[in-house]
Every structure is written in structure tokens, then in C-alpha cells.
N, C-alpha and C positions, 0 to 999 in steps of 0.2 A: 465450465462452471463459473458463475459469477462470484468474485471474491468479495468478502466483507472484512471490515476492520473494526476492532474494538479499541478505541484510543482514550477511553475514560475522560471524555470532555463533556462540557455543558452541565456539569454539576456546580453547586455553589457551596459556601461554607468552607470549612477546613478539612473535615473528615466525614465520609459518608459510608455507612454500613450497607453494602450492596445487597444484603438480604432484603432490604426494604424496596429494592428496585427490581423485583422479579420481572423478567421479560426484557431487561436491558440487553441489547445485542442478541435477542432471541434466546437468552440463557437465564437460568436460575442460579443464584450465587450462594455458596455455603462458606461461612467463616472467611469472607473476603471484604476488603474495604477499598474505597477510592480516597486517595490522599491528594489534596490540592497543592499546586505549586506554591501558593501563598503560605501554607504551613511549613513547607520545606525551606523556603527562602527567608523566613523570619528567624530561623535558627542560624547558628554559626557553623553548621555542619559543612564539611568540605570533603570531597573524594569519597562520599558514601554511595551505596547503591541507589539511594533516593536521588541524589544529585545526578548521578551518571546515567540513569535510565530516563529521567524526565526530559521530554522533548516538547511538551505542550502544556495544557492547563492542569493535567492531573495524571495519576498513574494508579495501578492496582497493586494491592499487597495482600499477603497472608501473614498471620502471626505465628507461623510454624506449621500449621496445617490449614488446608482450605481447598477450594476447587469450584467448578461450575459444571452444569449439565444443561442439555437442551431443554428448553421450557416445555417442549413436547417430546418426551423420551422416545417416541416412535419415529422421530425425524432425526436421523444421525447426521453428524457433521465430520469434516476432516479438518484438523488443526494443521495449518501449513507452516506458519512462522510466528515468531514472537521475540521480543527483547526482554531479557531477564537479568537480574543481579541479586546477590546477597546484599542486604542493607548494610550489614556490619562486619562480615567476615570474609576471609579468603579461603580458597580450597574447601568450600562448603558443599557436601553432597546433598542434592535434592532429588527426591524420588518422585518421578512423574508416572502416575498410574492411570491407565485408560480402561474404560468399561464399555461394553455393549449392553443393550437392554432387550430382554426377551419376555414376552407376555407369559405370565404364570410363573416365571422364575425371578424376574427383576434384573438388577444390574449384575453382570458377570464380568469378572476381571479379564481383560484382554492381554495387557502387558504392563510391566513396570520397568522403567529405564532410569538408571542413576546418571544424573548430569551434574558435574562439579562446576560450581559458580564462585566467582569472586565479586568484588565491588565494582569492577569495570562492567559496563553494559555488554551483554553478549546476545547477539541475534542468533536464534536457534532455528535452523531449517529442519522441521520435523520429518521431511521426506527422507532424510538420511537414516531414519530409524525403521526403514522398511514399511510395513503396514501398521505399525504400532499405534499411530495417531490417525488412521483412516477409518471411516465408518464407525465412529464412536458416538456414544450418547452422554458420556461423562468423563471428566478428568479431575484427578486430585493431585495435590502437591504436599509432600512431607519433607521438611528440612531436617537434616542431621547436624551434628557438631563439626565445625571446621576449625580453621586456625584464626589467630588474631587478625583483625582488619587494620585499616590505615590509622595512623596516629594523628592525622591532620586535624580532626575535629576536636579531640580532647587531650592530645599530647601523650596518649597511651593507647595501646591496641584495644580495639572494641570487639564485642562478641554479641551474638543474638541470632535468633532463628528467622527473622523477618525476610520474606522473599518479595522482591519488587518486580513488576512486569508492566509492559506497555506494548501498544501497537500489535495486538494479536490479530493474525490474519487467518481466515477460515472460509470454507464454503459448505453449503448444505449438500447432502447427498440425496439420491433418490429415496423416496419413502413418504409415508403419510405424515400427517400433522400440519399444524398451522402456526409453528413457532415464529415465522416471519411477521405474523399479524399482531403479536403481543406487544403491548406498550408498558412502560414502567408503571408500577402500582404505587399509588400515593401512600404516604406514611400514615395518613389518617385511618387507613384500613388495616394497619399492620402493627399493633402493639406498641411497646416502649420505644421512646424516641432517643434515648441517650445511653451510651456505653462509654466506658473509660478504658480503652486499650492503652497499653504502654508501647510507644513507638521508638523509644530511645535505646541506647546500648547498655549492655553489661560490661564490666571491666575485669572479669575473671573468666578463664576458659570454662566452657560448658562441658560437664561430664555427662555420662549416660544417665546418671541418677538425676542430675539437675535438669536434664532435658526432657523429663517425663512428667506430665501432669497426671491427675488422678485417673484419667482415662487411658493412661499408658501411651500418650501421644506427645510429641515434642511440644513444649510450651514456650511462650514468649517470656523472656526474663529481663526486659527493660525495667530499670529501677529508678529512673529519674522523672522528669516532668511528663505527666500524662495530660492528655487534652480531652475535654468533653466533646463528644462527637456532635456535629451540627447536621441536622437533617431538615433543612428548610425547604428547598425548592427542587422539584423534580428536574432531571435533565430534559432537554427538549426532545420531543418524539423523534426517534430515528427509525429508519426502515431497513430491515435486514432480510428482505424477501429475495426470491431468485433473481 
């Protein structure tokens, strides 16, 4: 099988909502963002998950929940490896759920694995979880409440649900579909161009109540500087075929 890597490069601006880049990496993206190194480097942050995962031009994040699926759900993939960290916490449980897709039924939960992350970059070999990440059409991430993170950035422990990831390695499995031929979709075709997510830390522990939004899902509780998302230029076309 030919391996492919999603390394969140060739974007511009500071922050890109990946929903507007359907087909990037052969995937459609739900509640996920690409954060540029320029955004991270202009802050005084140190020893955060942002800093520790970053190896190139950018990295992917969720704000507490998010995920991606094959742009053609009839073409399954196997997630092999990836680098992950909690942006702001230590001992933070993150629930990785994988799904298959069946015509007439839709997505069916295959497995859920709890993986505990801190702010140090952790390379996860998903082969260690048996078949949980093999032959899937979708994966979601849900962050739970962990313990206080490094005091390096603010002089006090930090808290937050943001999950950081980079260097995702996968391969396509046998099956129909044309996901490898899809290219990023221009924002001119896809609705609003600006969002204001909070990417910074909270400074109080997250309780079960604080960690639930109105949909009953973990919410991001960054309370300081937010940044207007920039969606100017599409990443260069990348090929993710066999």
C-alpha cells in the first residue's frame, strides 16, 4: 500500500477552517482548523502542545470535538500513525472513535479508544490498537478534562480542550470511490469566510459542566485573545492517489 501524509502545509494566513478545503488529503473535515506557524510564533507561548507538535509550516487542531472522513465514504482508509498533543493540559483523555460506512445505514461506530495526552508531542502508532483504525471511513476526536498544563507561557497552569495534530500517515484500502482525485474547494463556493475561535488557554480547571456546550459536547474555553480566521489562498494541489 502506498503511504500518504497530511502535514498541513501550503496554506497561507494565520488560521484556516478546514471545512472550506473539502478534498484536502482526500478527506472532508469537520470542526477542524489548520494553524500556521506564524500564529504560534508571534505569541509568547512556550512548552504548549502547539509548540511541541509543530514541525513545519502548520498543524491541525480541534476545539474539543472534530474529525475527518473520506471524501468518498465508499473508499475506506487505514490511519497508520500521527503526532498529537493537548494544547494546554496534561493527562488529558481524548476519545478517538472510528466508523465504517454502509450503504443504506450510513456511518456505523467501529471502535472508541481513550488515549491520554499531555503537552509533549506523542507519536501514536495506530497499529497497536488492533483493527480499530483499519478499513474506516471516518474518525472523530473528543477531548475530556485533564490536569493543569505547563506554567511556562503564563506563570500559572493552563487548561483547555484543544487537540493538536500533525504528520498523519494513512493509506487507502481496496474499494470504490475517487477520493484521490478530489482537490481543495475554493472558499468562493462555500459560504462565510470568517470565524472567531478561541485558541488560548483557560486558567481554571475544567469541570464536567464547564466542558459541555449546548449540544452536550466538550467546548473550547479559551477566554483571551481570539483571532479572525484568514481564508485567502488555497493550498497547492496535492495528490493522494494510490
